[in-house]
C-alpha positions in Angstrom: -31.0 -75.5 -18.7 -30.6 -73.2 -15.6 -33.8 -71.3 -14.5 -33.8 -67.6 -15.6 -34.4 -65.3 -12.7 -36.2 -62.2 -13.9 -35.0 -60.1 -10.9 -31.3 -60.6 -12.3 -32.5 -59.2 -15.7 -29.8 -56.3 -17.0 -31.6 -53.1 -17.0 -30.9 -51.5 -20.4 -30.5 -47.6 -21.0 -31.0 -45.8 -24.4 -27.3 -46.4 -25.5 -27.8 -50.1 -24.7 -30.7 -50.4 -26.9 -29.7 -48.4 -29.7 -26.0 -50.2 -29.8 -27.8 -53.5 -29.8 -30.3 -52.6 -32.6 -27.2 -51.1 -34.7 -25.4 -54.3 -34.1 -28.0 -56.5 -35.2 -28.6 -54.6 -38.5 -24.6 -54.7 -38.8 -24.6 -58.6 -38.5 -27.7 -58.6 -40.8 -25.6 -56.9 -43.4 -22.7 -59.1 -42.9 -24.5 -62.5 -43.0 -26.2 -61.5 -46.1 -23.0 -60.4 -47.9 -24.0 -56.9 -48.0 -21.6 -55.0 -45.7 -20.1 -52.8 -48.1 -18.9 -49.1 -47.3 -22.1 -47.7 -48.7 -24.5 -50.0 -46.5 -22.5 -49.3 -43.4 -22.7 -45.6 -43.9 -26.5 -46.0 -44.4 -26.7 -47.8 -41.2 -24.7 -45.4 -39.3 -26.4 -42.3 -40.8 -29.7 -44.0 -39.7 -28.6 -44.0 -36.1 -26.8 -40.5 -36.1 -30.5 -39.1 -37.4 -32.1 -41.0 -34.5 -30.0 -39.7 -31.7 -31.8 -36.3 -31.5 -35.3 -38.0 -31.2 -34.2 -40.0 -28.0 -35.4 -37.5 -25.4 -38.2 -39.4 -23.3 -40.0 -36.5 -21.8 -39.8 -33.0 -23.0 -39.9 -29.8 -21.4 -42.7 -28.0 -19.7 -44.9 -25.7 -21.9 -47.0 -22.6 -21.3 -50.2 -22.1 -23.0 -51.8 -18.7 -23.7 -54.1 -19.0 -20.7 -51.1 -19.1 -18.4 -50.2 -15.5 -19.5 -51.3 -12.1 -18.1 -52.9 -10.3 -21.3 -52.9 -6.6 -21.3 -55.0 -4.5 -23.5 -53.5 -3.8 -27.0 -52.7 -0.2 -25.9 -49.7 2.2 -26.2 -49.2 2.1 -22.6 -49.5 -1.7 -22.3 -46.5 -1.6 -25.1 -44.4 0.8 -23.0 -44.9 -1.1 -19.9 -44.0 -4.3 -21.8 -40.9 -2.8 -23.2 -39.6 -1.4 -19.8 -40.0 -4.8 -18.1 -38.6 -6.7 -20.9 -35.7 -4.5 -21.4 -34.7 -5.1 -17.6 -35.3 -8.7 -18.0 -32.8 -8.9 -21.0 -30.3 -6.9 -19.6 -30.0 -9.3 -16.8 -30.1 -12.2 -19.3 -27.3 -10.9 -21.5 -25.2 -10.2 -18.2 -25.9 -13.9 -16.9 -24.6 -15.2 -20.5 -21.6 -13.0 -20.7 -19.6 -16.2 -21.2 -22.0 -17.2 -24.1 -19.0 -17.9 -26.5 -17.6 -20.4 -24.1 -17.5 -24.1 -25.4 -20.4 -25.7 -23.5 -19.3 -29.1 -24.5 -16.0 -29.0 -23.1 -15.6 -31.0 -19.9 -13.4 -28.8 -18.3 -15.5 -25.5 -18.5 -16.6 -24.1 -15.3 -17.5 -20.8 -14.0 -17.6 -19.1 -10.8 -21.1 -20.7 -9.7 -20.1 -24.0 -10.7 -20.8 -26.2 -13.8 -21.7 -24.2 -16.9 -24.6 -26.4 -18.0 -26.0 -26.3 -14.5 -25.6 -22.3 -14.8 -27.3 -22.2 -18.2 -30.3 -24.1 -16.9 -30.7 -21.9 -13.9 -30.5 -18.8 -16.1 -32.9 -20.1 -18.9 -35.4 -21.0 -16.0 -35.0 -17.6 -14.3 -36.0 -15.7 -17.7 -38.8 -18.2 -18.4 -40.2 -17.4 -14.9 -39.5 -13.7 -15.2 -41.0 -13.2 -18.8 -44.1 -15.3 -17.5 -44.8 -12.7 -15.0 -44.8 -9.6 -17.4 -48.3 -8.6 -18.6 -48.4 -9.0 -22.6 -50.1 -6.7 -24.8 -52.8 -8.5 -27.0 -50.9 -8.0 -30.3 -47.8 -9.8 -29.4 -49.2 -12.7 -27.2 -48.3 -15.3 -29.7 -44.7 -14.1 -30.3 -44.3 -13.7 -26.2 -45.8 -17.5 -25.7 -43.3 -18.7 -28.3 -40.4 -16.9 -26.9 -41.3 -18.4 -23.2 -41.7 -21.8 -24.3 -38.4 -21.7 -26.0 -36.6 -20.6 -23.1 -38.5 -23.4 -21.1 -37.1 -25.9 -23.6 -33.6 -24.4 -23.2 -33.8 -24.7 -19.4 -34.9 -28.3 -19.8 -32.3 -29.3 -22.2 -29.6 -27.8 -20.1 -30.9 -29.2 -17.0 -30.7 -32.8 -18.9 -27.1 -32.4 -19.9 -26.1 -31.4 -16.3 -27.5 -34.6 -15.1 -24.7 -36.8 -14.7 -26.7 -40.0 -14.6 -28.0 -39.3 -18.3 -27.1 -42.2 -20.7 -24.7 -41.1 -23.5 -27.0 -41.3 -26.2 -29.8 -39.3 -24.6 -27.0 -36.8 -23.5 -26.1 -36.5 -27.0 -29.7 -36.0 -28.3 -30.0 -33.0 -25.8 -26.8 -31.4 -26.8 -27.6 -31.8 -30.5 -30.9 -30.0 -29.8 -29.3 -27.2 -27.8 -27.0 -26.6 -30.7 -29.9 -26.6 -33.3 -32.3 -24.5 -31.2 -30.0 -22.1 -29.0 -30.5 -19.0 -31.1 -34.1 -19.6 -32.0 -35.1 -16.7 -29.6 -33.4 -14.2 -32.0 -36.2 -14.0 -34.6 -38.8 -14.0 -32.2 -37.2 -11.0 -30.6 -36.7 -9.2 -34.0 -40.7 -9.5 -34.4 -41.7 -8.4 -30.9 -39.4 -5.1 -31.8 -41.0 -4.6 -34.9 -44.3 -4.4 -33.0 -42.7 -2.4 -30.2 -41.3 0.2 -33.0 -44.9 0.9 -34.2 -45.2 2.5 -30.7 -42.1 4.4 -31.0 -40.3 2.0 -28.7 
């Protein structure tokens, strides 16, 4: 047998590993005479469900100790509302193309690739709301909102990375699809708290 030089070993990405494992399962079914439609669908479903969990490392998260916490006063809520309103007006303006199909390979906007622009915008809004003084009564909601935007920035950064392997890329796209509107109920809860102060 020829000697096996480990320096020549093939480096496998996530797609390679998943594909090989799925092929092994398929061959196991075939060799045991169990490769019927139901069994093959079951194997395919197993790997489709696995894809969203393939992210190797996750987004940065912020803890409560990283926030500027203000007293739970009417003035603190007014200041919070004023600053967050400005931040959101900029955010909505930046996302004026929000109905665009982000999964289309041909989509581009003036500043370049849409996914890169989304990464920059979610990073911007996360940094902006991190610097806002938060009234004590809504700290948990604000923190949840901030970490949501950090996660979205992370996911958009990952799908704009052209070196990502296809399975990991699909995992990130699936997460974006599932999570992109998770900020809406958080914002609704924050607004309920602001209404108590007539805002």
